[in-house]
C-alpha positions as CSV (number, residue, x, y, z in Angstrom):
1,M,104.6,86.7,113.4
2,S,107.5,84.3,113.9
3,A,110.7,84.6,111.9
4,G,110.9,82.7,108.6
5,R,107.2,81.8,108.5
6,P,104.8,83.7,106.3
7,A,101.6,84.7,108.1
8,V,98.6,87.0,108.0
9,F,99.6,90.2,109.6
10,D,96.5,90.6,111.8
11,R,94.3,87.5,111.4
12,S,91.6,88.9,113.8
13,L,91.0,91.8,111.4
14,E,91.8,90.3,108.0
15,T,89.3,87.5,108.5
16,L,86.4,89.4,110.0
17,A,82.9,88.4,108.9
18,P,81.2,91.2,106.8
19,E,79.0,92.4,109.6
20,G,81.9,92.6,112.1
21,L,84.0,94.4,109.6
22,A,81.3,97.0,108.9
23,A,80.9,97.6,112.6
24,H,84.6,98.0,113.0
25,Q,84.7,100.5,110.1
26,W,81.8,102.5,111.4
27,R,83.2,102.8,114.9
28,R,86.5,104.1,113.4
29,F,84.8,106.5,111.0
30,H,82.4,107.9,113.5
31,A,85.1,108.7,116.0
32,M,87.2,110.3,113.2
33,A,84.2,112.3,112.0
34,R,83.7,113.8,115.5
35,E,87.3,114.9,115.7
36,V,87.6,116.1,112.2
37,L,84.5,118.3,112.4
38,A,85.8,120.0,115.5
39,G,89.1,121.1,113.9
40,N,89.2,120.7,110.1
41,S,87.7,123.6,108.2
42,F,88.1,122.0,104.8
43,V,86.0,119.0,105.7
44,R,83.6,121.0,107.9
45,S,82.6,123.4,105.1
46,K,82.1,120.5,102.6
47,W,80.0,118.5,105.0
48,Q,77.9,121.5,106.2
49,A,77.0,122.2,102.6
50,A,75.7,118.6,102.5
51,G,73.6,119.1,105.7
52,V,76.0,117.4,108.1
53,S,77.0,119.7,111.0
54,S,77.7,117.2,113.7
55,A,78.9,113.6,114.0
56,D,75.4,112.9,115.4
57,D,74.0,113.6,112.0
58,L,75.8,110.5,110.8
59,R,73.6,107.6,112.0
60,G,74.5,104.9,109.5
61,W,75.8,104.0,106.0
62,D,73.1,105.8,104.2
63,D,74.2,109.0,105.9
64,F,77.8,108.2,105.0
65,R,76.9,107.9,101.3
66,R,75.3,111.4,101.5
67,L,78.7,112.9,102.2
68,P,80.3,114.6,99.2
69,F,83.1,113.1,97.2
70,T,86.6,114.6,97.5
71,V,88.6,115.1,94.3
72,K,92.2,116.0,93.8
73,R,91.6,119.4,92.2
74,E,89.8,120.5,95.3
75,L,92.9,119.7,97.4
76,A,95.2,121.5,94.9
77,A,93.0,124.6,94.8
78,D,92.8,124.6,98.6
79,Q,96.6,124.6,98.9
80,A,97.0,127.2,96.2
81,A,94.5,129.5,98.2
82,H,96.1,128.7,101.6
83,P,99.8,128.0,101.1
84,P,101.8,126.0,101.8
85,F,99.6,123.2,103.4
86,G,96.0,124.2,102.8
87,T,93.2,123.8,105.3
88,N,92.7,120.0,105.3
89,L,94.3,120.0,108.8
90,T,92.5,118.8,111.9
91,Y,95.2,120.0,114.4
92,P,97.5,123.0,114.9
93,L,100.7,122.8,112.8
94,E,102.8,122.0,115.8
95,R,101.1,118.7,116.1
96,Y,102.6,117.5,112.7
97,V,106.0,115.9,112.4
98,R,106.5,115.0,108.7
99,V,105.8,116.6,105.3
100,H,105.5,114.6,102.1
101,Q,104.0,115.3,98.7
102,T,102.6,113.6,95.6
103,S,104.9,112.8,92.7
104,G,103.4,115.6,90.5
105,T,103.0,113.3,87.5
106,T,99.4,114.6,87.0
107,G,99.8,118.2,88.0
108,T,101.2,120.4,90.8
109,P,102.4,118.3,93.7
110,I,100.1,118.3,96.8
111,R,101.7,118.5,100.2
112,W,100.6,116.2,103.0
113,L,101.4,116.6,106.7
114,E,101.7,113.6,109.1
115,T,101.2,113.4,112.8
116,P,103.1,110.8,114.9
117,E,99.9,108.7,115.0
118,S,99.3,108.8,111.2
119,W,103.0,107.9,110.5
120,A,102.6,104.9,112.7
121,W,99.4,104.1,110.8
122,W,101.4,104.3,107.5
123,A,103.9,101.8,108.9
124,R,101.1,99.4,110.0
125,C,99.4,99.6,106.6
126,W,102.7,98.8,104.8
127,A,103.5,96.0,107.3
128,M,100.3,94.4,106.1
129,V,101.5,94.8,102.5
130,L,104.8,93.1,103.3
131,A,103.3,90.3,105.3
132,G,100.8,89.6,102.5
133,A,103.8,88.9,100.3
134,G,105.3,86.6,102.9
135,V,107.9,88.9,104.3
136,T,109.1,88.0,107.8
137,P,111.5,89.4,110.4
138,A,114.1,87.0,108.8
139,D,114.2,89.0,105.6
140,R,116.5,91.8,104.4
141,V,114.4,94.3,102.5
142,F,116.0,96.6,100.0
143,F,114.6,100.0,99.1
144,P,116.3,101.6,96.0
145,F,114.5,104.9,96.4
146,S,115.7,108.5,96.6
147,F,114.0,109.3,99.9
148,G,113.0,112.8,99.0
149,L,109.7,114.7,99.6
150,F,107.7,112.2,97.5
151,V,106.3,109.8,100.0
152,G,106.9,106.8,97.7
153,F,108.5,104.0,99.6
154,W,109.1,105.9,102.8
155,G,106.1,104.1,104.3
156,G,107.4,100.8,103.0
157,F,110.7,101.4,104.8
158,E,108.8,102.1,108.0
159,G,106.6,99.1,107.5
160,A,109.6,96.7,107.2
161,R,110.9,98.1,110.4
162,A,107.5,97.7,112.1
163,L,107.4,94.1,110.9
164,G,110.8,93.4,112.4
165,A,112.6,92.9,109.1
166,L,116.0,94.4,108.3
167,A,115.2,97.6,106.3
168,I,118.0,98.7,103.9
169,P,117.9,102.2,102.5
170,A,119.6,102.6,99.1
171,G,119.0,106.3,98.2
172,G,121.6,108.4,96.5
173,L,123.3,105.4,94.7
174,D,123.5,104.5,91.1
175,S,122.1,101.2,89.8
176,P,125.5,99.3,89.6
177,T,126.3,100.3,93.2
178,R,122.8,99.2,94.3
179,L,123.3,95.8,92.7
180,A,126.7,95.4,94.4
181,L,125.1,96.3,97.7
182,M,122.3,93.8,97.2
183,E,124.8,91.1,96.6
184,A,127.1,92.0,99.6
185,L,124.2,92.3,102.1
186,G,122.3,89.2,101.0
187,V,119.1,91.0,100.1
188,T,116.0,88.7,100.1
189,V,113.3,91.2,99.2
190,L,113.4,94.0,96.6
191,V,110.8,96.9,96.9
192,C,110.6,99.3,93.9
193,T,108.6,100.2,90.9
194,P,108.2,97.5,88.2
195,S,110.1,99.7,85.8
196,Y,113.1,100.0,88.1
197,A,113.1,96.3,88.7
198,L,113.4,95.7,85.0
199,H,116.1,98.4,84.7
200,L,118.2,96.8,87.4
201,V,118.0,93.6,85.4
202,E,119.3,95.4,82.3
203,T,122.1,96.9,84.4
204,A,123.0,93.6,85.9
205,R,123.2,91.8,82.6
206,E,125.4,94.6,81.1
207,R,127.9,93.8,83.9
208,G,127.7,90.0,83.5
209,L,125.6,89.5,86.6
210,D,122.7,87.1,86.6
211,P,120.0,88.5,89.0
212,R,118.6,85.0,89.5
213,K,121.8,84.1,91.4
214,L,121.2,86.7,94.1
215,P,119.3,85.6,97.2
216,V,116.2,87.7,96.3
217,R,113.1,85.5,96.7
218,T,110.4,88.2,96.6
219,T,109.9,91.5,94.8
220,I,107.2,94.0,95.8
221,H,106.1,96.7,93.4
222,A,104.2,100.0,93.6
223,G,104.2,103.5,92.2
224,E,102.8,102.5,88.8
225,P,100.8,99.7,87.2
226,G,103.0,96.8,86.2
227,A,103.2,94.0,88.7
228,G,99.5,93.3,88.2
229,I,100.0,93.1,84.4
230,P,100.6,89.4,83.6
231,S,103.3,89.9,81.0
232,V,105.2,92.4,83.2
233,R,104.9,90.1,86.3
234,T,106.2,87.2,84.3
235,R,109.2,89.2,83.0
236,I,110.1,90.3,86.5
237,E,109.8,86.9,88.0
238,D,111.7,85.2,85.2
239,A,114.5,87.7,85.4
240,W,114.9,87.7,89.2
241,G,113.9,84.1,89.9
242,A,111.6,85.4,92.5
243,R,107.8,85.9,93.1
244,A,106.6,89.4,92.2
245,F,103.8,91.0,94.2
246,D,101.7,94.0,93.3
247,H,100.6,96.8,95.7
248,A,98.7,100.0,95.1
249,G,98.7,103.2,97.2
250,M,98.5,106.9,96.9
251,T,100.0,109.8,98.8
252,E,96.5,111.2,99.3
253,V,95.1,108.1,100.9
254,G,98.0,105.8,102.0
255,A,99.0,102.2,101.4
256,Y,95.5,100.7,100.9
257,S,96.0,97.4,99.1
258,Y,98.2,94.3,98.9
259,E,98.4,90.9,97.3
260,C,98.4,87.6,99.3
261,A,100.1,84.4,98.4
262,E,97.2,83.4,96.1
263,Q,97.8,86.5,93.9
264,A,94.2,86.6,92.9
265,G,93.9,90.4,92.8
266,L,94.6,93.2,95.3
267,H,93.0,93.0,98.8
268,V,91.8,96.3,100.0
269,N,92.9,96.8,103.6
270,E,89.3,97.3,104.9
271,A,90.5,97.4,108.5
272,E,91.9,100.8,107.7
273,Y,89.8,101.9,104.7
274,I,86.3,102.2,103.5
275,A,86.2,101.2,99.8
276,E,83.5,102.0,97.3
277,V,83.4,101.4,93.5
278,V,81.3,103.9,91.6
279,D,80.3,104.6,88.0
280,P,82.6,107.4,87.0
281,G,79.8,109.3,85.3
282,T,77.0,109.0,87.8
283,G,78.8,108.3,91.1
284,E,76.4,105.4,91.7
285,P,77.7,102.1,93.1
286,A,79.1,99.7,90.5
287,R,81.2,96.5,90.4
288,D,83.4,97.8,87.6
289,G,84.3,101.5,87.8
290,E,86.2,104.1,89.8
291,L,87.7,103.3,93.2
292,V,86.7,105.7,96.0
293,L,88.5,105.5,99.4
294,T,88.1,106.8,102.9
295,N,91.1,106.3,105.2
296,L,90.4,105.7,108.9
297,G,93.8,106.2,110.5
298,R,94.9,109.6,109.2
299,V,92.7,111.9,111.3
300,G,95.1,114.8,111.0
301,S,94.6,115.2,107.3
302,P,92.0,112.7,106.1
303,A,90.8,111.7,102.6
304,I,87.1,111.1,102.9
305,R,85.2,109.6,99.9
306,Y,88.2,110.4,97.8
307,R,87.8,109.7,94.1
308,T,91.1,108.0,93.2
309,G,90.7,108.0,89.4
310,D,91.7,104.4,89.4
311,R,89.7,102.0,87.3
312,V,89.0,98.7,89.1
313,R,86.7,95.7,89.1
314,L,85.5,94.0,92.3
315,A,86.1,90.3,92.5
316,E,83.0,88.2,93.3
317,A,84.3,85.0,94.8
318,P,86.0,84.9,98.3
319,C,89.8,84.5,98.2
320,P,91.2,81.1,99.0
321,C,93.6,82.6,101.4
322,G,90.8,83.1,104.0
323,R,90.9,86.9,104.1
324,T,87.5,88.5,103.9
325,F,88.7,91.9,102.6
326,R,87.4,92.6,99.2
327,R,89.6,92.1,96.2
328,L,90.2,94.1,93.1
329,D,90.3,91.6,90.2
330,G,93.4,92.3,88.2
331,G,94.5,95.0,90.5
332,I,94.4,98.6,89.1
333,R,93.3,98.3,85.5
334,G,94.3,101.8,84.6
335,R,93.8,105.5,85.3
336,L,90.6,107.0,84.1
337,D,92.5,110.1,83.0
338,D,95.1,108.0,81.1
339,M,92.5,106.5,78.8
340,L,93.3,107.1,75.1
341,I,90.5,107.1,72.5
342,V,92.0,105.8,69.2
343,R,89.6,105.6,66.3
344,G,86.7,105.2,68.7
345,I,88.4,102.5,70.8
346,N,89.3,103.0,74.5
347,V,92.9,102.1,74.9
348,F,94.7,102.2,78.3
349,P,98.5,102.5,78.6
350,A,98.5,99.5,80.9
351,A,97.0,97.4,78.1
352,I,99.6,98.6,75.7
353,E,102.3,97.6,78.2
354,E,100.7,94.1,78.6
355,V,101.3,93.5,74.9
356,V,104.8,95.0,74.7
357,R,106.1,93.0,77.6
358,R,105.2,89.8,75.8
359,F,108.3,90.4,73.7
360,P,111.5,89.6,75.6
361,A,113.7,91.5,73.0
362,I,112.1,94.8,74.1
363,D,113.7,96.4,77.2
364,E,111.9,99.8,77.0
365,F,109.1,101.5,75.2
366,Q,107.2,104.8,74.9
367,V,103.7,105.8,73.7
368,E,103.5,108.9,71.6
369,V,100.1,110.5,71.3
370,F,99.6,113.0,68.5
371,R,96.8,114.7,66.5
372,D,96.0,113.5,63.0
373,G,93.4,116.0,61.9
374,E,90.6,116.0,64.6
375,L,91.6,112.6,66.0
376,D,94.2,111.3,68.5
377,E,96.6,108.7,67.1
378,V,99.1,106.6,68.9
379,R,102.7,105.5,67.9
380,V,104.4,103.0,70.1
381,L,108.2,103.3,70.1
382,V,110.1,100.1,71.0
383,E,113.8,99.5,71.6
384,L,114.7,96.8,69.0
385,E,118.0,96.0,67.4
386,D,116.2,94.3,64.5
387,P,113.4,96.6,63.0
388,S,111.7,93.5,61.5
389,G,110.6,92.6,65.0
390,V,108.0,95.4,64.6
391,R,105.5,93.4,62.6
392,P,104.6,90.7,65.3
393,I,104.0,93.6,67.8
394,Q,101.7,95.3,65.4
395,E,99.8,92.1,64.9
396,A,99.5,91.5,68.7
397,F,98.1,95.0,69.0
398,R,95.6,94.3,66.3
399,Q,94.4,91.1,68.0
400,T,94.2,92.8,71.4
401,F,92.4,96.1,70.4
402,G,90.9,95.3,67.0
403,I,92.8,98.2,65.4
404,R,96.2,98.7,64.1
405,L,98.6,100.9,66.1
406,Q,101.7,102.4,64.6
407,V,104.9,100.7,66.0
408,A,108.4,102.1,65.3
409,A,111.7,100.6,66.3
410,V,114.3,102.8,68.0
411,P,117.9,102.0,69.0
412,P,118.5,100.2,72.3
413,K,119.2,102.5,75.3
414,S,117.6,105.4,73.5
415,L,114.5,105.8,75.7
416,P,114.4,107.1,79.2
417,R,114.7,104.8,82.3
418,F,112.8,105.6,85.5
419,E,113.5,105.0,89.2
420,L,110.1,106.2,90.3
421,K,106.9,106.5,88.4
422,A,107.5,105.9,84.7
423,R,106.3,108.5,82.3
424,R,105.9,106.5,79.1
425,V,103.0,108.4,77.6
426,V,104.2,111.5,75.7
427,R,101.9,113.9,73.9
428,R,103.5,115.5,70.8
């Protein structure tokens, strides 16, 4: 990819015809299965229980679909029983060179070990994310991230380096210092959570700085739903004067999706993943349901038919960009385990955020969930100087969900801000 010109990262793979892509995936999966069965006791015991003792038992996609799903609680239980890393390891420990872990927002963090090969795979997956957003070797890519055990944007940093861009680490700094550094270094690409992008805007304005006057032309967001929510994307783009791109990934599976210039949903990187969408209740194939992923480049600690808990919908039409990878229409539509049932109506926190972010006067919000008798009720706290601004928000919720949600104004700057995954849903 030449400097200064957006391009497809790997055109030969990203534009494969369906039959060619399926053949590519099967070759990768079958080779991985042979190696994993030889050394990985976690996978071997699961597959043997399903009647698969050898890679030779896997003759085609029907056999693949006989393999059991993997769920997060299995991995957590395995690590609890076999601390500290569990048994989902294909090689001896000395083969691994990095350790990371999940954020712990939904339970005890799960540790994950990486080999040199799988870490290079992370970098390649993230390079595809960055290239999809038009990042080139001419860019200066800024990562305001703590660089701790949580894998977070570590892979993104490696991806920028693999792409040939200038990767700028900004861990261990407060927000004003980060903004000053962005200005001094001429940062052109910002990579962070949607929440932190909006927090940087708040901080900049408090100091009389207009983020639109910085050279940032692209922002890329992961770690939480947000950049795929139209009102959130609009707010970020208006505040930064840049195009905002969505990305979804997980510590357990890797950086599996990206947006292209068309921004018509998230492309699943099917060169490196097998993607399925299933009915959450039955496990049968569906167009709208739970995303299930198998990664193909992390042989040392694979995730095979992993139930992500993410609610998605497969797009039907091909993408105008020319890529043949399947797309998730509207990105990640919510977490299945985040769904709230309010007076019989299914309400996802991402849908609440879509409404709240339509109101420019609100910088931050929080969703309180509490019991009223036998039922869950929701109260949305919004930072507003003028409490009369609550009524239009209540009406927007009524029009969106068909029910009234409680909305309460709280003072500006009174709710938490987040650098990593935002925790806006609080149970009282």
